[in-house]
N, C-alpha and C positions, 0 to 999 in steps of 0.2 A: 504494500500500500504506500502511495506517495501523497504528500501534502503540499499544496501550493496555495497562494492567496491571490485574490482579486480585490483591490481596494481594501487592504488588510485591516484597516481600522474599522471598517464597517461590515464587510462580507468576507468570510473565509471559505475556501474550497478544499474538500477532501475527495480524492479520487480512489475508488475501489474498482474491483473487476467488473466492468460493464456499467457501473453507475457512479454518480457524483453526488456529494452532499454539499449544498450551499447553506451556510449558517450566518444569519444576521447577528452581528457582533457589536451591538451597542446597548448592553443591558442597562447602563446608567440612564439612558433616555428611553428605556422600555422598548427598544428596537422600533422606535417611531419611524414612520415613512416620511422622513424629511426628503427634501429634494436630492440631497447627496446620497441618502440610502437608496432611493428609487433609481438613481443613476447607476449606482454600484450593482444593484440587482439586475437591472436591464442589461448592463454591459456583460455581466456574467452569463445571463441567459442567451444573449446574442452570440457569445463565443461558443457556448455549448451547442447551439443550434447547428453549427458547422462541423461538429465533431462526431463523425459516424461511429466511433468506438464507444461513445457514451449512449447508452440505450435506455437510461432512466435517470431521473433527478429527484433527490430528496431536498426539500426546503425546511430548514430548522432554525432555531433561535437560541442564543445564549441567555441565561438568566431566568428569573422566575416568571417573567411576562413574555409571552410569545411576540405580540406586537400590539402597541397601544393606538394604532391608527396614525393619522396625520400628526405631524409635530405642531401642536396648537400654538406654541410660542413662536415658531417660525411663521405660521399662518397669521397670527395676530400682529406680527411685526411688519407685515406688508399691508399697504392700504389701496394700492392701485388695482382696479378691476382686472386689467390684463395680466397682472402678476398672479392673482388668484386663479384666473382661467388657465394660465400656463401650468400651475401646480396641479390642478385637477386633470388637465389633459395629460400631463406626465404620468399621473397615477393610472388613468385609463389605458394609456399606452403600455404600461407595465403589465396590467392585468391581461390585456389582449396578447401581449408577447407570450405569456404563460400558456394561454389557450392555444395559440398558434404554434408553439414550440413543437418540433417534430417528435421529441421524446416526451413520454408521460412524466408528470410532476406529482410527486407524493409530498404533501405537507405533513410535518411531524409537529404536533401541537402539545406543548406543556404550558400550563398557566392560562392567562387571559388573552383572548384575541378579540379586540374591540374595534368597532367602526371600520376603517379601511383595513385593519388587521383581520377582521372577520371577512371582509371582501377578499382579502388575499387567500384565506382558507377556501372560500367558495369558488375562487377562480382556478384552483388546482384540480387536477384530474381525480386524485384520491386524497383522503385526509385521514390520518391516524391520530387519534386523540388519547392523551393520558386521562385517567379517571379524574385528575385534578383540573383538567382544562375547562374553561368557561368561554362563552361566546356572547357578544352583545353588539347592538347597533344603537348606542345611546345618544346620538347627536341631538335628538329631540329634547334632551334634558338641558342642553346648553344653547338652544335656539338655532341649531344648525342641523337640519334634517339630513339623515344619512342617504342622500339621493344617489350618489355614485355607488356606495356599497349595496344599495338596493338592487342595482342591475344584476350583480352576480348572485346576490342572495335569492332574488325572485326567480332565478333560473335554476336553482338547486332545490328549493323547498316549496311546499304548497303556499298559495297566496295568503291564506289566513294566518298561517304560521309566520310568514314573512312580515305581514302587516302588524301582527302582535309584537314582534321584536322591534319593528321600526317605530311603532306608535308609543310603546311603553319604555323602550330602552332597557328593559329588564334583562339581566344575563340569564342564559340557560346553561345547564351543566352538560357534560359530555354525553351522558345517556340520552338526554332529551335531544341533543344535536344529532345523535345517531338515529333516533326514532323519526326525526324530521327529515333525515337524508342529507344533512349538512356535512356529516363525517361518515366515512365508510367503515372504520374500525375503532373500537374503544378497548384499551388495554390498561393494565396496571402501570403506574408510573415507572416502576423498576423494569418493566418489560418493553417500554416504549421504543428505545433505540434498537434493541434486538429484533423486535417485531417488524419495525419499519425497514430495517436493513434486509431482513429476509424477504419481505414483500418486493423491495426494489431488485434484489438479486434474482428472484423468481421471474420478474418481468424481463430483466436483462438477459436471462437465459433463453428467452424466446427469440424468434426471428425479428431482428431490428426493423427490417423492411415491412414485415407484416404489422408490427405494432405502430410504426409511423403511419402507414396507410390507414390502419383502422382508427387511430385517434383523429386524423384529419377528417375521415368520412363521418365519424360519430357527430362531430360538432356541425359539419356542413349539412347533414340531413335533418338535424333538429329544427332548422329554420325553414324547412320545405313543407308544402302540403303533402299528404300521405302518398298520393299516387306518384308525385314527383320524387319523393324520398325513395320509394321502391325502385323506380326507374334508375335513379342515380346509384343506389346501392347495388343493383344488378350490374351496372357498368363497372363499378368498383370491383366486384367479385370476379367479373370476367377478366379485367386487367390483372387482378391478383393471381388468377389461375395461370397466367402466362409467365409468372415469375419463377425463378429457380427454387426459392425456398418453399413455395407451395407444392411444386412437384416433388421436392425432396421430402417435405413433411408428410405428404400423403403416401409416398413410397415407403417411408420409414414405418408409418402406421401399419400398412399392409404387411410389410416384412417383419414386423414386431422387433424393430431396432430403434435406437436413439437417432434422431435426425442430426445431420451435420450442416448447420446453417452457414450460409455465406452472407446473410443479412442483405440480400439483394433479390 
């Protein structure tokens, strides 16, 4: 295992066999999504997008708080409308970068994920939460409705669950987040890292081509009417069948052996 850094004061990177862990590293500021933090994260994701040897990404955080959302001191320190617009656009770009990343992103959550931090969780493909994790969109309590977090949240959970979180600002625990569909796995705090690493390693062991193609198709078809989605998905499967790894995987299944992926 090798360890390297991208913007070392804010985001660290750990490379494992087939997957990478990016860790937000500003616990003193509760890993708030300042402009600098968002730049560091987007730069790291943009680099990973070009690395075909990376087949899965874990997003984690140092300290007792996963992410406190936007840096309110930074936001309050600027007064110009275009500056605020730039900050929210930057955040939206980061979330869309995660969704459009070729590799799946698993977020590993310990402690509180609030406002844009909850948006970050909702934007990832999978979410593993420790029993101690909590989630909230509390902007309504400070006169700033969580409108951009609402976009990711409302695409992950049922409308009335989303509206309750947005209108009350009340935090929910990990089990409730699991029941709502905001997180995919809930484990004990002492199992969090091992469980998430095993999940990432399992995904990384599959054909990288197949996973990349499948992730892209999943999000694209969600926005389509039913008949169009089926037509598009049929085209994707047809193209998938022409790939080496599909032929290898089917052959290995028939021959009762392990496939030898080329990730192409």
